[in-house]
N, C-alpha and C positions, 0 to 999 in steps of 0.2 A: 334650355335657354341658359346662356352664360351671363347675361347682363339684364338687370331690372332697372328701369328708369321711372322714378317716382316724381310726380308733379304735385307740389303743394298749392292748393287753390282755396280761395275764400275771400270774403269781404275784407276791406281795410280795417286794421285794428283788432282782428280776431286772434292774433298771436301766432301767425304762420312763421315769421322769422324767429320768434322766441323759441318755438318748438324745435326748429332746426339748430339754433344756437345751443339749446340745452342738450341736444343729442351730441353735438360735436365737443362742446366744452365740459359737458357733464355737470353744469351748474347754471344758475339763472343769472343773466346779465341785466343789471338794473339801469345801466346807461342806455341812452337812445341808440337804436340801430338804424342802419341805412335802410331805405325803403325796400330794397330787394337784395338778398345775399347772393353771392356767386354760387354756381353749382358745385357740389362736392361729390367725390367718388369714394365709396367705401369698399375696400378689398374684401374678398371672402373671408369669413371668420367662422370659428367653430360655433355651431348653433344657428348659423344662417341657413334658411331653407335652401337645400340643394347646393349650398356653398357658392352662391352667385355673387358677382360684382354688382354693386348698387350705386346708381347715380341719382342724387336728389336735387331737384330744381325748385327754387323758390320763385314765386310769381307775384305780380301786383295786379289788382283789379281796377287801377286808375284808368281813365279813358285813354290817356296817352300811351299806356302799356298794352292796350287791347290786342294789337297785332302780335306782339311777343307772346302774350298769353295764349292766343289762338295756335301759334306755331308749337309751343311747348306741350299743350294739351294733345295735339295731334301726334307728337313724337313719343309720348310717354306710354308705358305699359300699365300704369295704375295711377289713379288720382287719389290724393289724400285731401278730402274736402273738409275744411275746418269751419266751425261756427263757435260762438262764445256766449250769445245771449238770445233772447226771444226773437229780436229783429233778424239777426243773421240766421237763426234757425228757420224762420219762415221763408227766407230767401233760398234755402236749400231746395225746397219743392217748387217755389214760384219762379226762381230765376236760374240757379246753377244747373240743376239736372236737365231742364229743358234746353239750356244753352249747350251742354255737352252733346245732347242728342242732335241739336241743330248743326253741329260741326261734323256729324257723321262718325264719331268715334264710338267704339264698342269695347271699352276697357273696364275692368272692375273699379269700383269706387269704395274707399274706406271712409266712413263717416266719423269725424273726430270732433267731440265736444271738448273745447279747450277751457282753460281757466277754471278747472273744477274746484280749485281752492276757494273761489269766490261764490260757489253755489250755496244756496240756502242750507243751513244745517238740518232743516226738516226734510230736505230732498235726498233720499238715499239713491245710490247708484242704480239699484233695481227699479226704483220708481222712475228715474229719468229715462232709463232704457225703455221701460214699458210705455211711458207717456209720450216721449219725444221720438225715440229712435225707431222703435218697431213699426209705427204707422208709416213713416216715410220709407222704411225698408220694404214694407209690403207693397207700396205704391211703385217703387222703382226697383226692378230686378237687377239693375246694374250695381246696386249697393251690396257689396260682398259681406261687410261686417261693420261694427261700430264699436267705439271705445271712448272713454273719458280720460283726459290727460290734464296735467298741470306742469307748465314749464317752470314755474316758481319752485314747486316742491319736487321737481323731477319725477313726477308720478306718471307711470305708464308710457314714458317717452320711448324707451327702447321697444316696448311691446307694440306701440303704435306703428313703428316702421317695420317691425317683424310681421305684423298683420298685412301691411302693404306688400311686403315681399312675398308672403305666403299667398296673397290673392292672385299673384302671377304664377308662382311656381306650383301652387296647389289650389287651383280655382275650384270653387264650389259649383259654378254654373253647369259644367258638363256632367256633374254627378247627381245633383239633387235639384228637384223642382219644388221650390218653397210654396208655390201656390197649391200644388197638388199634395204636398207633404209626402212625397214619395221619391225613391231613387229613379233616375231617368232610365229608359229602356236600354240604352247603350251601356250604362253602368251595370245594370242587372245582368246583361249578357256577358260582360267581361267578368263579373264576379262569379257567375255560374261556371265559367271555364276555370277560374281560379279554384273554385270548390272541387270541380271534377278532377283536376290535376293533383290536388292535395289529398283527395280520397284515394289513397294508394291501393286499398283492397276493394274499392268499388262496391262497398256495402251501403252506400247512401248516407253515411254519417262520418263526421270527423271525430275519431276517438281521441283519447288524451295523448297517445303517442303521435298521432298525425297532427294534432294541434301543437305539440312541442316542435315537431319538424317544421311546421308552417311558421311558427314564431322565429325559429332559428334562420330559416331561409329569408324571411322578409326583414327582420330586425336585427339579425346577427347576435341574438342573445336568447337565453333560455327563459321560459315562462314559469313562474313559481306556481306551486299548488294553490296558494292563496289567490293569485291573480286569475287562475283558471276557474276557481270556485266563484270569484266575483263576476267573471264574464257570464257564467251560467246563471247566476242569480239575477244579473241585469236582464238577460233574455227572458227569464221567467217572470220578472216584474213587469216587463213591457208586454209580454204575451203569455198569459197563464195557460193557454192551450198547448204551449210547447212541452209541457210535461216535466219530468224530473231530469231529463237529459243524462240519464245514467249511462247510456251507451255512446253518447257523443252528441255533437251539434249537427243537425240535419241542414239541408239546403235552405229551407225557409227561415230557420233560426240564424243561419249564417248571413243571409240577406238582411234580416231584421237588425242584427248587430251593427252592420255597416250603415243602415238607415239611422240608427241611434247615433253613431259617430258623426254623421253628416249634420244631424239636428243639434248636436251638442257643440258644433264648431270644430270637431276633430277630423275634418275631411283630409287633413294632411296624412292621417293614418291610412286612409283609403288609397291615396295617391302613392304612398310608399309601397303598399301591397301591389297595386296595379303596375307600377314601374318595375318592381322585382320580377313580374311576370311579363315584362317587355311590352307594355302598352304605352302608346304615345299620348300626347295631350288631347288628341281627338278620340281617344278610347278605341283606337285601332292598333293591332299589333304592328310594331315597327317594321318598316320595309326591310331594313338591314337584318332583322331577325328572321323574317319569313324568307328572304331571298339573299342569303349570304353569298359572297363572291365565290364562285366555283367555275373556273374556266376549264373547258375541255379542249385539248389540242386537236388539230385536224386529224382525222382518221382514227381517233381514240374514242372510247366510250366510257360510261360510268356504270359501276355495279355497287351493290350493297357490300359494305365491309362486314367483318364478323360482328362488330358492335351494332351495325344496322340490322343484321339478321336477328341478333339476340333481342333487340328492342321489339321487333315485330312478332317474334315468337312469344315473348312475355305478354305483349298486348293481346294476342290471340287467346292465350291460356287464361288471362285475367278476365276476359269478357265471355268466354265459353262457360256461362253460368251453370248450365245443366250437364256439363262434361260429356256431351254426346259427340265431340270431335268435329262439330260444325258450328258456324256462326249463323244463327237464324236472323230473320229480318229485324226482330226486336233487339237482338244482341248487337247487330251491326249498327242499328240506329243509336244505341247507347254508346258504342265505341266511337262513332263519328260525331257525338254530341258537341264536342268543343271545336268542331271544324265547320266549314260552310256546307258540309255534306260529302257524299261520295265524289271523288274527283270526276270532272267532266269527261276525261279520257276513259274512265271506267264505264261510264254510261254509254259512250260511243262504241265501246267494245263489247257491250251487252253483258257486263259483269252481273252475276257470277258465272254466267253460262259460257264464258270464254276460258274458264279455268276448272280445276278439279272440284267437284262437289260430291256430297254423299247422296244416298238414295232419296233423301228429303229435299235435295236441291240446295242444301246449305254449303257454303264454301268450307273446305277442310283446311287444316294447317298447311298441307302440301300445296293446295291451290292458293291460299293466302300469301305464302312466301313467293310462289311463282308469279302471282299478280304484281307484287311489289317489285320483283326482279324485272319484270317486263316494263313497269312504269319507270323504274330507274334507268333502264336502257333507252327507252324512247324519249323520256322527258324528265331528266334528273331534277329540274327546278320544281316540278310538282312533288317529287318525293321530299325534297328539302322543305318545301312549304308545309307539308303534312307532318313531317317530323317536328316542326315547330308547333303546329297546332296541337299535336297529340302529346307534347311534353317530353320529347327526347332530351335527356340531360347529358351533355358532353362532359368529359373529364376536365378538370381545371386547366385553363389556358387553351382549350380547344372549343370549336363551334360545332354546329350540327353537321358540318361537312365531314366530320370524322366518321359519320355513319355511312359515308360513301367512299369509294376508291376509284382511281383512274386505271384504265387498262393501257397496255402498250399501244402506240399508234400502229395502225395496219395500213400498208401501202401495197397497191397492186401495180406492178411495173409492166407497162405495155410490152408485148412481144416476148415476155419471159415468164414462164410458169414457175410457181413455187416448187420447191423440192418435194418429192413424194413423202419424205420423212419429216418435213417441216410441220410443226404443230403450233396452235395458238393456246395461250394459257387463260383465256377468258372463260368465265363460267356462265355467261348468258350469250346465246347464239341465236341468230335470226335467219329464217328460211322462208322464201316465197314458194308457194305451190302454183305452178303454171300448167295449163292444159286446156283441152277443149271442154265446152259445156258437157256435163254428164260423164266426165272421165273419172269421177269418184273423189274429187278433192274434198268436198264437204264430208263425205263418209270417212275419209282419212282423219279429218279434224275431230270428228265424233269419236272415232276409235282411239285417237290420241288422248282424249279426255275420259276414256273408259265408258263412253255412252253406248247404249245398246244399238245394234244395227237396225236400220229402217230401210225397207226397199222403196219407199216413196221418194220420188225425185222432186226436189224443190230447188229451182235455179237460184244461184247466188247473185243478187243484184248489188248490194252494198258489200264492201270489204269485210271479211270475217277473220278473226284472229283467235288462236288457241295457244295457251302456254302451259307447260307442265315440266316437271323435273324428269331427267333421264339419267340412269346409271350406266356409265360406260364400262367396258371390260377393265378390270382392275379396281373397280369400286369408285372411280371418280364421278362426282355428281355435277351435272350441269343443268341449266334451265334452257329449254328449247322453245322458241317462239315460231309458230307456223302461221303464215298469213295467206289467205286466199283473196285475190284482188277484185273479183266480180267485174262489174262494168268499168272499173277504174284501171283495168289491166293496161290498155294502151297508154294512158297518161303516166302511169308509174314507169313503164318500160322506156318511155321517152325522157325520163328524168334521171340524169346520171347520179344525182345526189341520193335518190331513193335506192338505186341499185348498189351504190357504194356502201350503203349502210347494212346491206345484207351479206351474210356469210356463205349462203348456199342457195341455189335454185333447184327445186325438185320438179322435174318435168313429168307430169302424170299423163298416161294415156290408157284408154280402156282396151285391154288386150282382146276383148270379144267384139269390139266395134272396128270394122275395117277402115273407117275414115278418121279414127281418133289420132293416130300418130302423125298424120299429115299436118295437123295444127301445130304440133311441137316443132317439126322441121321447118315449117313456115315461119314461126316466131323467130327461130334462130337465124334464119336467112334475112328476115326483115329488119331485125335489130342486131346489128353486128356486135354491139357492145356486150351482148349476152355471152359471147365467147370468152370474155375476160373474167366472168364470174364462175367460181367453182359450181359444179352441177352434179346431179345424180338423176337417173332415169328410173321411173317406177311404173311398172305394168300392173294396173289394177284389175279387179274382178277375175283373178286367176282361178277362181272356183268354176268359172264358165269355160266353154270351149274357146280355145285360142284360134284366132283367124289371121290370115295373111293381110297385112296392112296395104291399103291403096296409096302407097308412097313410093317415091323413086328408089329409096333404099329402105330395107327392112330395119326395124329397131336394133337388132343385134349387130347387123352389119354396119349400121350408122355409128354405133358406139365403138366398134372395132376400128373403124376408119379414123376415129379420133384418139385411138389408144386409151379409151375409157372403159370403165367397168360396164358390163352388159346390164340391161334393165333388171331391177328387182321385181320378181313376180309375187304379188301379194293379194290377199283377199281379206276384207273386213270381217268375213264370217269365219276365218281361221283363228284358232286360239293363239297362233304364233304371230299375230298382227303386230304385237308390241315390238318384235325384233326389228321391224323396218325403221322404227323411230330411233333405235339404238344405232343402226347403220347410217341414218341421216345425220345423227349427232356426230358420229365418227367422221363422216365426210366433212362436216362443218369444222371440226377441230383439226383436221388434216387437209387443208385446202388443196394441196398438190394432188390428192387422190381424185379430185373432181375436175381437174383441168385437162384439156387436150394435151397430149404429149407431142410437143413440137420436135424435139430431138431426143434420140435415145441416149440416155445418160451414160451407158456403158461403152457402146461402140460407135456412137455418132451417127447412126443410121437415121435419115430424115423420114418422117411419116408424110405421105403424099396427101393426107387429108381425105376429102370426100371422093377424089378420083380413085384412090385405092379401094374405097368402099364399093365401087361399081362392080369390080370383079367378085368381091365377097357377096354382093347381092345375088349373084347367080347361084352361089352355093345355098343362100337362104331360100331361093325359090325352089331349088331342087329338093331341099329338106322338106319344104311344104308339100311337095308332091308325094314324097315318101309317106309323110304323116297322113295324107288324104287316103292313100291306098291302105295303110294299116288300119285306120278307123272307119273305113267304108264310107267316106264322104260325110261323116257326122260333124265336120268342122264348121258348118254354117257358111261363113264367107269364103271358104276355099274355092268354091265353084264359080265365084263371080269374076 
């Protein structure tokens, strides 16, 4: 908030105009004043809460001024309610507070007892506060604070308006419940996150070094050893069970300290801390902090930058308390404590089963980084949001977007294939697995995540995704995302945007099932757009007898007709299964390798496409007959 509007209200003759004049003139005016002074505006000054501009409006309670009073009360941010004697004090509870409520305003009220120089010498400030102010404050939660002033002696005049400013810039209501004598739940949750992010070694206490860093971050100055000792003594005095605090301040003591601040009227200290940790007046993290501007050009994508990877590596190591190389459910819960929980997209992808885990089922560092790489590729806004929740600290002058980087835009030009030597420099690549039910797509995903082979067939209904890192020849590391579409396959293939986001399509068919490849050729015929996406063909279950496919063109001939590589024959039961993922990654990084060759780059010879494949198919059938003779008809489907 850049402007605070203070409305001075009270009965006639209580000294409203004198208080305002004393503030402006810095002295008491003995001559008579006009009934209502004109509004004044005070520029931001050093010591003003949040350095705000302040407008102060004087009002009259006379009947003829009632409309103007009503308008000003509704326009203001805070009300300075003044009384000076027993009669005007009684009207605070009987008239003025009910009147404010009747107008439907919900702004803080500072209760001001004026003309303190005329008070009885036997009445101390403490006695007046206890007997007069505290009862009415307990009755009306709108009353933020109370103060005694004297315009004649210029006593507490500046402090009076400072309290009014502070009631707006540092309100107590969102933080502390006076009736319950406790911090409000939203404040507790915010302070818990502050404690978590300040506990750098995650040992459950803020040691002296961490308290020094906390002080420097929030107040931009060091804390002395004496102040540190006094803080610990205050905690011990209020809560003897807190112990000696030798090792530091734990969470309960941290919350107690801020409860003490609220009860002692030092709630501005709490607000300074919360705002340093990017909380808004509603005790929610600021939207600009959670969702900084990060535009992705068309056909480009986002990846983690080195700073982003370093942050998530450090986060993993910090929370792997038992050093077993995996984050258990308890460790994950602790890690995500300052967040709303595991991202919704992770739940949808069945985390951690969609990435690399150890034998106990706990996500490993490799799987952790792969998961965040996939999240950044699919939804960078989620990554930015969790970087904010988890306490990523950017270098001075930068934001959390420095943890991400943009890739070069990728365009597929219709009718023109990329060069066979053209490569992409992205480190996160996305591949769809397409194929008939039972063709082994799920088994490939399990093998990709180093899961043991299972002969049990479980049809895939919902889409399933797996992500892992792959090392290419030469040592280059990339993260590969494999996705099986399940029953959503038709919907995805009809969506150009979905297809444009993928780098490669892996067509899978069961080399031991004669009807498997027909599904692949049928898909490519039905959805012509698939011909514009780099592809690779994978023949699964190569450990079983290979059969002739009941298709117009056999797989090898089909690929030759497109001048593409022949199918890779793999088996999940072979130890070499990992090599297929290296080849898939290579095809994704070299898109020209997976595209039909429209024109020979050397001599300009045109490929005839599928028509050329018909002649090749004859060779394929003849080869099948030779194999049948050689193996004595053991080929299963060869005789059909």
